[in-house]
GUDO-242024 format. One record per residue (C-alpha): residue number from 1; residue in three letters; chain; x, y, z. Coordinates in Angstrom, 1 decimal, decimal comma. Layout:
NUM  ALA  A  X  Y  Z
...
***
This chain:
1  UNK  A  50,9  142,5  13,8
2  UNK  A  49,2  139,2  14,2
3  UNK  A  49,2  137,3  17,7
4  UNK  A  49,9  133,5  18,0
5  UNK  A  48,1  132,6  20,4
6  UNK  A  49,7  128,9  19,7
7  UNK  A  53,2  130,3  20,3
8  UNK  A  52,5  131,9  23,2
9  UNK  A  51,2  129,1  24,9
10  UNK  A  54,1  127,6  24,6
11  UNK  A  56,0  130,3  25,9
12  UNK  A  54,1  130,4  29,1
13  UNK  A  54,3  126,2  29,2
14  UNK  A  58,5  126,7  28,5
15  UNK  A  58,7  129,4  31,5
16  UNK  A  56,0  127,7  34,0
17  UNK  A  58,7  124,7  33,0
18  UNK  A  61,8  126,8  34,1
19  UNK  A  60,3  128,4  36,8
20  UNK  A  58,8  125,2  38,4
21  UNK  A  62,6  123,8  38,5
22  UNK  A  64,2  126,9  39,6
23  UNK  A  66,2  127,0  43,0
24  UNK  A  65,1  129,4  45,4
25  UNK  A  66,8  132,3  44,6
26  UNK  A  66,1  135,6  43,7
27  UNK  A  68,8  138,4  42,2
28  UNK  A  68,7  141,5  44,5
29  UNK  A  68,9  144,9  43,8
30  UNK  A  67,5  144,5  40,5
31  UNK  A  71,1  143,2  39,9
32  UNK  A  70,4  140,1  37,9
33  UNK  A  74,4  138,0  38,6
34  UNK  A  73,2  138,5  42,5
35  UNK  A  71,2  136,2  43,4
36  UNK  A  70,8  135,3  47,0
37  UNK  A  69,8  131,2  48,5
38  UNK  A  68,3  131,1  51,0
39  UNK  A  68,4  127,3  51,0
40  UNK  A  72,3  127,9  51,2
41  UNK  A  72,3  130,6  53,7
42  UNK  A  70,7  128,7  56,1
43  UNK  A  73,6  125,7  56,2
44  UNK  A  76,2  127,7  56,5
45  UNK  A  74,0  129,7  59,9
46  UNK  A  73,7  125,6  60,6
47  UNK  A  77,6  125,5  60,2
48  UNK  A  78,4  128,5  61,9
49  UNK  A  76,4  127,5  64,8
50  UNK  A  78,0  124,4  65,3
51  UNK  A  81,7  125,7  65,3
52  UNK  A  81,2  127,9  67,5
53  UNK  A  79,8  125,1  70,1
54  UNK  A  83,2  123,6  69,4
55  UNK  A  84,9  126,6  70,0
56  UNK  A  83,5  127,3  73,3
57  UNK  A  83,5  123,3  73,9
58  UNK  A  87,3  124,2  73,5
59  UNK  A  87,5  127,0  75,1
60  UNK  A  86,0  126,1  78,4
61  UNK  A  87,9  122,6  78,5
62  UNK  A  91,1  124,5  78,5
63  UNK  A  90,3  126,8  81,3
64  UNK  A  90,9  126,7  84,2
65  UNK  A  88,8  126,7  88,2
66  UNK  A  88,8  130,0  89,7
67  UNK  A  88,1  128,0  93,5
68  UNK  A  89,3  124,9  93,3
69  UNK  A  90,3  124,9  97,3
70  UNK  A  86,9  124,1  98,0
71  UNK  A  87,5  121,0  97,7
72  UNK  A  91,3  120,1  98,9
73  UNK  A  91,6  118,2  101,8
74  UNK  A  94,1  117,6  104,0
75  UNK  A  96,4  114,2  104,1
76  UNK  A  96,6  113,0  107,5
77  UNK  A  99,4  111,6  109,1
78  UNK  A  100,7  108,7  111,1
79  UNK  A  102,1  108,8  114,3
80  UNK  A  105,4  107,5  114,5
81  UNK  A  104,9  104,6  117,3
82  UNK  A  107,7  104,5  120,3
83  UNK  A  107,0  101,5  122,8
84  UNK  A  108,6  101,9  125,6
85  UNK  A  111,2  99,6  126,5
86  UNK  A  112,1  98,9  130,2
87  UNK  A  114,3  95,9  130,1
88  UNK  A  114,5  94,6  126,9
89  UNK  A  111,1  93,2  126,5
90  UNK  A  109,7  95,1  123,5
91  UNK  A  113,7  95,0  121,7
92  UNK  A  112,9  95,9  117,9
93  UNK  A  108,9  96,7  118,6
94  UNK  A  108,9  100,4  117,3
95  UNK  A  111,2  99,4  114,7
96  UNK  A  108,8  96,4  113,7
97  UNK  A  106,0  98,9  113,1
98  UNK  A  107,5  101,7  111,3
99  UNK  A  109,5  100,0  109,1
100  UNK  A  109,2  97,6  106,9
101  UNK  A  110,9  94,5  108,3
102  UNK  A  110,5  91,0  108,2
103  UNK  A  112,6  89,7  110,5
104  UNK  A  113,1  92,4  113,1
105  UNK  A  109,1  91,2  113,7
106  UNK  A  109,6  88,2  114,3
107  UNK  A  112,0  88,5  116,9
108  UNK  A  110,1  91,4  118,4
109  UNK  A  107,1  89,3  118,7
110  UNK  A  109,1  86,2  120,4
111  UNK  A  111,1  88,6  122,4
112  UNK  A  108,0  89,9  124,0
113  UNK  A  105,8  86,4  123,8
114  UNK  A  106,3  83,8  127,1
115  UNK  A  108,5  81,3  126,1
116  UNK  A  107,8  77,7  126,3
117  UNK  A  109,8  76,2  128,7
118  UNK  A  110,9  72,0  127,7
119  UNK  A  108,7  70,9  130,3
120  UNK  A  106,1  72,2  128,8
121  UNK  A  107,1  70,2  125,6
122  UNK  A  107,3  66,6  127,5
123  UNK  A  104,1  66,9  128,7
124  UNK  A  102,9  68,3  125,2
125  UNK  A  103,6  65,2  123,9
126  UNK  A  101,8  63,3  125,9
127  UNK  A  98,8  64,4  124,5
128  UNK  A  96,6  63,7  121,2
129  UNK  A  95,5  65,6  118,8
130  UNK  A  91,7  67,6  119,6
131  UNK  A  92,4  68,0  123,3
132  UNK  A  92,5  71,1  125,4
133  UNK  A  95,6  71,0  125,6
134  UNK  A  96,2  70,8  122,1
135  UNK  A  94,6  73,5  121,1
136  UNK  A  95,8  75,9  122,6
137  UNK  A  99,4  75,2  121,5
138  UNK  A  97,6  74,9  117,9
139  UNK  A  96,0  78,8  119,1
140  UNK  A  100,1  79,6  120,2
141  UNK  A  101,8  79,0  117,3
142  UNK  A  99,0  80,2  115,1
143  UNK  A  99,2  82,9  116,5
144  UNK  A  103,0  83,2  116,7
145  UNK  A  103,1  82,3  112,4
146  UNK  A  100,1  85,6  111,8
147  UNK  A  101,3  88,3  114,8
148  UNK  A  104,9  89,2  113,5
149  UNK  A  103,4  89,3  109,4
150  UNK  A  100,8  92,3  111,3
151  UNK  A  103,4  93,7  113,2
152  UNK  A  105,4  93,8  108,8
153  UNK  A  102,1  95,4  107,5
154  UNK  A  101,7  98,1  110,3
155  UNK  A  105,6  98,7  109,9
156  UNK  A  105,1  98,5  105,6
157  UNK  A  101,7  100,9  105,8
158  UNK  A  103,2  103,6  108,3
159  UNK  A  107,2  103,4  106,4
160  UNK  A  105,1  103,7  102,7
161  UNK  A  102,8  106,3  103,9
162  UNK  A  105,9  108,4  104,7
163  UNK  A  107,6  108,4  101,1
164  UNK  A  103,7  108,5  99,9
165  UNK  A  103,7  111,6  101,7
166  UNK  A  105,7  114,2  98,9
167  UNK  A  104,2  112,6  95,8
168  UNK  A  101,0  112,6  97,2
169  UNK  A  101,0  117,0  98,0
170  UNK  A  102,7  117,4  94,9
171  UNK  A  99,3  115,8  92,7
172  UNK  A  97,1  117,2  95,0
173  UNK  A  98,9  120,4  94,5
174  UNK  A  98,8  120,6  90,9
175  UNK  A  95,0  119,2  91,0
176  UNK  A  94,4  122,5  92,6
177  UNK  A  96,2  124,6  90,7
178  UNK  A  94,2  127,4  89,3
179  UNK  A  96,6  128,5  86,3
180  UNK  A  96,7  127,3  82,7
181  UNK  A  100,4  125,8  83,4
182  UNK  A  98,4  122,6  84,4
183  UNK  A  94,9  122,7  83,4
184  UNK  A  94,5  122,2  80,0
185  UNK  A  92,1  118,7  79,0
186  UNK  A  95,3  116,9  78,8
187  UNK  A  97,2  117,7  81,8
188  UNK  A  94,3  117,4  84,0
189  UNK  A  93,1  114,0  82,1
190  UNK  A  97,3  112,5  83,2
191  UNK  A  96,4  114,1  87,2
192  UNK  A  93,2  111,7  87,0
193  UNK  A  94,8  108,8  86,1
194  UNK  A  97,5  110,1  89,2
195  UNK  A  95,2  109,8  91,3
196  UNK  A  93,6  106,6  90,5
197  UNK  A  97,2  104,6  90,7
198  UNK  A  97,9  106,9  94,0
199  UNK  A  93,8  104,6  95,2
200  UNK  A  95,1  102,1  93,4
201  UNK  A  98,2  102,0  95,9
202  UNK  A  96,6  102,8  99,2
203  UNK  A  93,9  100,6  98,8
204  UNK  A  96,7  97,4  97,8
205  UNK  A  97,9  98,8  101,6
206  UNK  A  94,6  98,5  102,8
207  UNK  A  93,9  95,3  102,0
208  UNK  A  97,3  93,9  103,6
209  UNK  A  96,2  95,3  106,6
210  UNK  A  92,9  93,7  106,5
211  UNK  A  94,4  90,7  105,9
212  UNK  A  96,2  91,6  108,9
213  UNK  A  92,9  92,1  110,7
214  UNK  A  91,1  88,8  109,6
215  UNK  A  94,3  86,3  110,4
216  UNK  A  94,1  88,4  114,7
217  UNK  A  90,1  87,7  114,6
218  UNK  A  91,1  83,8  113,1
219  UNK  A  93,3  83,7  116,9
220  UNK  A  90,7  85,1  118,9
221  UNK  A  88,2  82,9  117,7
222  UNK  A  90,4  80,1  118,3
223  UNK  A  90,9  80,8  121,8
224  UNK  A  86,8  81,8  121,9
225  UNK  A  86,2  78,7  120,4
226  UNK  A  87,7  76,0  122,3
227  UNK  A  86,9  78,4  126,0
228  UNK  A  83,6  77,3  125,0
229  UNK  A  84,6  73,5  123,4
230  UNK  A  86,5  73,4  127,8
231  UNK  A  82,7  74,6  129,6
232  UNK  A  81,2  71,7  127,6
233  UNK  A  83,1  69,1  128,3
234  UNK  A  83,7  69,5  132,1
235  UNK  A  80,4  70,0  132,5
236  UNK  A  79,8  66,7  130,8
237  UNK  A  82,1  65,4  132,9
238  UNK  A  80,2  66,6  136,0
239  UNK  A  77,2  65,2  135,0
240  UNK  A  78,8  61,7  134,4
241  UNK  A  80,5  62,3  137,7
242  UNK  A  77,5  63,0  139,5
243  UNK  A  75,2  59,6  138,2
244  UNK  A  78,5  57,4  138,5
245  UNK  A  79,1  58,6  142,1
246  UNK  A  76,7  59,7  145,4
247  UNK  A  76,4  62,8  146,0
248  UNK  A  74,4  62,8  149,2
249  UNK  A  74,9  63,6  152,8
250  UNK  A  75,2  61,1  155,1
251  UNK  A  71,7  60,4  156,7
252  UNK  A  70,1  61,6  153,6
253  UNK  A  67,7  59,6  151,1
254  UNK  A  68,1  61,6  148,5
255  UNK  A  71,3  62,6  145,8
256  UNK  A  71,6  66,6  145,6
257  UNK  A  71,6  66,6  141,4
258  UNK  A  72,4  70,6  141,0
259  UNK  A  75,3  70,3  142,2
260  UNK  A  77,9  72,1  140,5
261  UNK  A  81,9  72,0  141,8
***
């Protein structure tokens, strides 16, 4: 048989090209139709790893904590205010401090405050704006306005805190429940939303109380400010009188300028 070198070279080149373009697969156990593709195997392993990760994540999301109670806190209860009322001087004060009743707060404040008689009214009509007496009147009127509101704010806070005790306790119980009935991801997210809503309501109630405190501080500052101005006015008046009037003792040649009455 004559060996054809040119034809043999063609077969070698064709075979090499075929090997160069083939996928990285090879036969198993010598059987030609069963092949192993490393690229496909690696992709499959990667997909299985991803699925396993997702499964574990979902499993962890629905599993419950076993020791939630280590975070549990106690809701402090407010004591009901009970103001003594021997002769009617604090009539309605206990109701005002424990309920949401603006009218009762006004009545209780007026009953407990010193009333201004008709003589004082006639006297104040002769005073000028900016005088010490008119400033005192302004402070009294401001206090009479904001103080009943503060009584109402305290009463509102006490009453709503009592009303909120049951839903707060229920939410607290569910948040620290260890069973599967309330530990799914959606259920826990709903509990978080409910807790945020309760926190917002508490912050708004606290804001009302803070506004009351600011109002009372304003009245207190008015009193301190008026007292300081009154002292300054008195000092100026004394100095004026010393200058205009001789305060020296009899048979003395000098005037005593350091005397303060």
